[in-house]
N, C-alpha and C positions, 0 to 999 in steps of 0.2 A: 844652713840656716845663717844668716847675719845677726849678729850680737851687738847691741849698743850698751856701752858701761858706765854704770852711775855711782858716783861717792856720795854716800850719806854719813853725816855726823850722827855718831849713835853715843857719843860721850865726851868726855875732855880726852882730847889726842886720840882717840878711835874712831877709825872710820870703819865702814862697811861697805865692800865693793858688789853692786848688786848687777847683773847681767841680765838685758830685758830683749827677748824675740824679735827682732825685726822682719816683718814678712817678706818674701821677696817674690816678684812676680811669675804666675804660673804662664807655662807654656802649653797651649790650648790643644794642640797636637803632638805629644811626645813621639820621637823618634830613635828607634833605634840605630846604633851604628857600631863600627869597630868591630870587636869580637862579636858582635850579634850579627854579622853579615850570614849571609846563606850559606849552607854545609850541602851541597847537592848529594857530593859524592857518598857522606854516610848515611843521608837520609834515605837513599834509594836502593841501601845493602839489602838483598833478599832476605836477611836474618831480622831486618828492625821494618823495614817498610808495611807501611800498614793500610791495608785497601780501604776504599773510600767509594761512594756513588759515583760513577763515570768510568770507573777502571772497567775495563776487560780482561775477565780471567780466563787462563788456560790452564785446562784442567785435564791431565792425561790419567787414563786407569790403565794398567799392563794387559794386552791381553782383552781390552774391550772397548771395541772402537765406537760403541754405542755409546759409552759413557765417557769418551774423551770427546769435550765441548769447550766451547770459548763463548760464556755466559756474559751480557753485561750488567753491572752492579746497578740494580736500580736506584732511584731517588731515597726509598725507604733503607737502603743498604744491604737489600738482600737481591737472591736471585732464583730462578726455577732450575732442581737440578732431577735427572730423572730417577725414579723411584723415590726421591725424599722430599718433593715437593721444594716450598722456601727453604733457602738454607741464608743463613747471615753471614755475610763476607766483611761487611764493615767494621774496621776496628780492629780486624786480626791480622794477623801475618799470614805468607804464603805456606810456611808448617802447620800452624794452628788451623788454616782451613783448610789443608790437607787432612788433618789428624781428625776434624769432624767430619769431614764426608767419608772418611776409611770406614769411621765407626757407624757410619749409619748405613752402611753397604753392609758391615759384618753384622746388622741387626736383621738377618733373614734373606740376606740376597747374595753376600759372597763369603767364603771362608777366610781369605787374608789377602783382601784387595790391596793391590801396591798403586797407592795414588800419587802423582804430581802435581804439583800446583806453582803457577808462575803469573807475572804479568804479559797479558798478551799484548795491549795499547793502555796507555796511562791517562787519566782524565784531564781534558784540555787544561790550558792556562788561558786567564781573561785578559785583554790587553784594554787599556781606557786612558782619556784623556788626550793630549795633544798628539795622536796618530793618525792617519788620514783614513784607518777603515779599523775601528774598535770594534771588539767581537771577542769570540772564543777562536783558539786554534789548539791544531794538536799538538801535544807537549811529545817530546823526543830526547833520549838521555843525553845530557850535556846542553842543553837549550841555553843560550845565554840571552842577556837584554837585549842586546844590539840586533842578535838573531830572529827576536821574538818582533823587535820593532819593525825590521823587513818584512817579517810574515803580514804584520799589520800595514802594509804599504807606505812605511817610513815618517819621520816627523813631518807636523804640521811648521808652519812658517812663525807659530808663535811657542814651540817646545821649547822647554828647559834642558839640557843635557846634565844640570846639576840638582835639577828637584825631579828625582829619579826615585819610585817605592816602587816595594813589592810587601803584597798584604796577604799573610796566610789565611788560607780558607777556615772558616768558622772562629776567625778571631775578631776582636772590633777594631775599629778604624785605628784608634790610639795605637796599637801594636804594629804598624805597618813600619817596615824598615827599609832605610836608606840604601841603595844597590848605586853601582856605577854601571856602564854601558857592558863591562866585563864579567859582570856577576852571574851566575847560573842561577837559573829559576827551577822550581820543583812544581809537580804535578798540583793542579789547582790553585796556583798561585792566581794574583790577581795583580797585575804589573800597573802603574800609575804613572802617566808620565807629566807633571805638573807644566804649568805655563809660565814662560819668563819674565821677570819684571821689566819695566823699561823705564 
């Protein structure tokens, strides 16, 4: 906030200093940079990673091959599981989901089920803007912006390598993050390649 100072005469030999706020121009699309850049390593840690629609889950139940499956999480955040029907996965970690399935199986089906849950396939990333083949592409751990651009056929002749952004899913456009070609992406990210100015 910028301030403008005014000296006002309040009496003989006495002045008051008044500060008035002067509005600054607002940036229409705030962009986070620096410390707010992507932290893919910590976000993909099994202890903190939360499932979302588009992820494929790997469920193993020891000694029960019929209960060891790889369901896709549907847009409603759920998947169908033997005996239990619809199970909510979105927003849960692997450990939390394993506990939910184990509790369901103990309820009349098994005495002490040993349930293990992992990510079989992450949800895709989306690439838009100045690339030759915009669309969704499979996510692999460690996927960098440069690799994602290659998946999308490379940059167009109008692409800017300085106006490159990543937007987290379920966040407004104003919260997109400025990234470099070496930045790592996360599952569900939308990569936006801007157009260079001439």
